[in-house]
N, C-alpha and C positions, 0 to 999 in steps of 0.2 A: 430592431436588431434581434437576431436569433440567439437563444440561450443554448449553447452547445456544451456538451460534456467534454472536459479537458483532462488529460493525464500528463504528468511531468515525470521524467527520470532524472535523478540527481546523484551524482557520485562523490563520495567523500570516505575512501576506505573500501566501501562497497557501493553497489549500485542499488538504490531504493526507488520504488515507484510510489507516487503520491497523486492524490486528487489535488486540485487546485481550488482554493476558496478565496473570498474576498469579503473583507469586514467593513466595506465602505470607504476605506482609506488605502489599506495595504493588501497585497495578495498574499495568501497563506498556503503553506504546504501542509496538507492533511494526510496523515498516515493511512495507508491501506492495509488491510489484513489479507494476506495470501496463504494458500496452502502450500506446504512443501511437496514438490512434484517427484522427489526421489527419497522417500522416507526411509526405505530399506538401506539405500547407500549411505545415508548419514546416521543411521541408527535411531531414527525418530519413531517413537512408539505411538500407537493409535491411543487416543484417550476418548473415553465415553463421555457424552454430554450429561451435565448434571441438571436434573429437573427440579 
């Protein structure tokens, strides 16, 4: 069986995107980190990466 990448959208108040994991018994929703695509519209400031 092929090991394919899976993504899940789940809505509860807002829509979130998650990777799907499996711990041997249960499927798990794994949080994804995404960038804001409209930073200026929402007043999100750029942050510098700490080294």
